[in-house]
C-alpha angles and dihedrals in degrees: 000000000000128000123188124217136174116251144030127305107289094037119137089243089060089052088052090053093054094044095048094046095037093130096055139051105264134173113212110218116202119220127187095226142022089245090059091052089059091044092053091055095040091053093046094244088122131027095217143016123213115205134176111237105172142001126212092230107029100033132222128000095227096188091065093050087056092047092051088061095043095054130062095227128123127233105237104168149002134216135190115215125194106229120206118175130211131198104233130191141164117289110278096022119128133206089256090060096057115108102149130039119192134185144124111309091245092055091047089052091050090054098039095121093050092048091053087060090062103079117217095005116143118225118219122185117213136176100270144007096236088038089061089058090050089052095053091046088058094052126068093220122120091193092072123090135175136207112224144113128304087244091057090053090052095047094052096037096242132146125255112224097177137004133209094023096154112120093241124024090215085083114146133161121208115216129196122212116215131194141163090245119066125220124220111213119175106186128046092007141145131207128207120205138171126203144160129227135203112262097246137114115286097010096120091042090053091050093050091046091063089064098037096056089053095047092243112160115228106206099176134024122182129172123204131182115265103236113235096020109073116217094015118109147207117225120213116195134183111201132182112250139044135266083245089068117088097225090054091046090051094047093050092045091053093044090052090060092070106016110096089212130019126171129176107219092193149297115241143162110288121233120208109251115240110266136189092289090059095047117107115235 
């Protein structure tokens, strides 16, 4: 079985692949962009794609919300990954040498407070956390550093200058797993949907009411601009329950009566989000 992820070997997305598919034999296939992860699954080159969708410190990965709508794949699973960042440099470099720190924009955001403590250091966003380590390995420059995982430092033979540099150690990324083939869970499940509404008073209230009157828990609501129609929006919702459950079926059927567009992105087994007991002190 093959699962695509965005980034280089050692990326957090690769770790999510191996954790989610821990009970099976899986090959993690690196892709240089999120679009190529979707392409690999659409073309049948990979069975699954594993994509970050939100981080507990830096928020949502909006590009992947947009790509979920643009592609005909189904969400079939979710996974929460504990993210711990390291400051990584070339062997022999010291903290005093560091003038530029590079990483994926999400990782830089998650370490913003730490980076402010490094006076005069330039911040440079790049395509991937592990990719930033690959970049500094390819340059004979001790002033360059990267933010990535301990595993990435090991893979590329680089030196760790500091560990656990994220601003809050309760740092988790939620990943979605996508596939061509849907799953149909009944118990302990979650469903992701996207819909549009007419721009008129009470429309969002009416949409939310369909779930409230049926005691359906909405655990995530995200709005995104509707491309081509300025000031209109798409609404992404994660709700507890499956399309196999009658209350969810009824809510979606009612919503469809007045939502110009409604698409079910998938029902899938729900994982318990990390709570205070799982946080690292």
